[in-house]
C-alpha angles and dihedrals in degrees: 000000000000123000089239092055091047092052091048093054092049091048091051091049091055095041095103090057091050093048092053092048094048092047092056093047091053093057106090093195092060093057117110138146113284120244130201091254089061092065091064090062094054117107126206129208117220146152095040117173141159126231116249091257092049094236100106133054127195126191140154129232113201131181122222088254128025136022124328130224129234119218125196111189134182104228100214097045142033093258110127138162119211118201116184111218091005119149145161094039120184132178123228117247092257092046091236096115139037118206122196144150125247114211123214120260104280093208091053092048090049092049093050091050093049092049091044087228120189090217115114114270111250113250136201121266136200125240129193111200121200101216093202100048101022091230116148129209112203128201119186128222097024122133101174145008144189132227124191114245098230105026128078099192106075146052124180127201142155124241121217118226120262113266114250092239093049109105095181115122118247113249113218128198108234090215105068143113121215124205133191129208117237135168087263094055133258115350131183108253110250097166136024110287110248123194115228109228121207113255114239116225117245116268092250092055093049092051091049091051092050093051091049090052091051092050093049090047091053092050091052092042090240123142120240114279111264116256117245114266093233146339113310111249116240115240114248114266124221126258133238112283116210122198107194128191107226094208104042100025091229113150134204117199129202120186129224097015117166102178136009140175139179121227114241095263092047092232093119139028123201123201141169128217134220117193130197118260092256092059124082108269089219087078091067119094148099119290137183127214116201 
């Protein structure tokens, strides 16, 4: 599809907005001097894109203040999906699905902060829209995702941990495979993954070691080593990576993932891991899923 044809389709889709705007401007009686309050009522159109087959258009309309709305429209019909607070929409390679993120209500988030509420802060969630059936798959606590450029089967995203004050039950997809990372590579998880915590030496052993250090420092005429200023901060650990099949709904989950990326054909996904300090560092590394 040529760039000229693409621009023409987008222009035709926004033609009703332009007609309304030009009609108002042509009316001399409606003219008046603009005020600052008028700017708040202005809407802007952004993030427009066509599906790979050229049959669907997505775009966002956002006010100067407040949450925007995502629209996904079939160009040759009146079929349209409206998603309040939707953003970052992308079409799958076969144009059968649209994937996007829905942000939390900004007014609600602001109110909870002002009231210093102990209620859990609302988070973004992911939605996968089947453009043919209109069915939506929802995944909570997701702020971003990745789709391969030339593969229509997969979407990858990371899930944030549940907040401690959140009493909601975790919903699990019955069709999933869970993997764990070991020093020998990726293994299917047969048992519950247990973190190995470092064993602390007995108090007697630690005192004996300290006295030996002091004696050796006196012999070498060296002062005692300075104590650390504070508790050493733990490095941030990775989050759960989910690779979801858009057609079957089957999921594969990898723990403690820090970064990930599909190759262009979507046949492989590479990711790196970052483990907490109490977990064996040998479990960190770069892995590839085919």
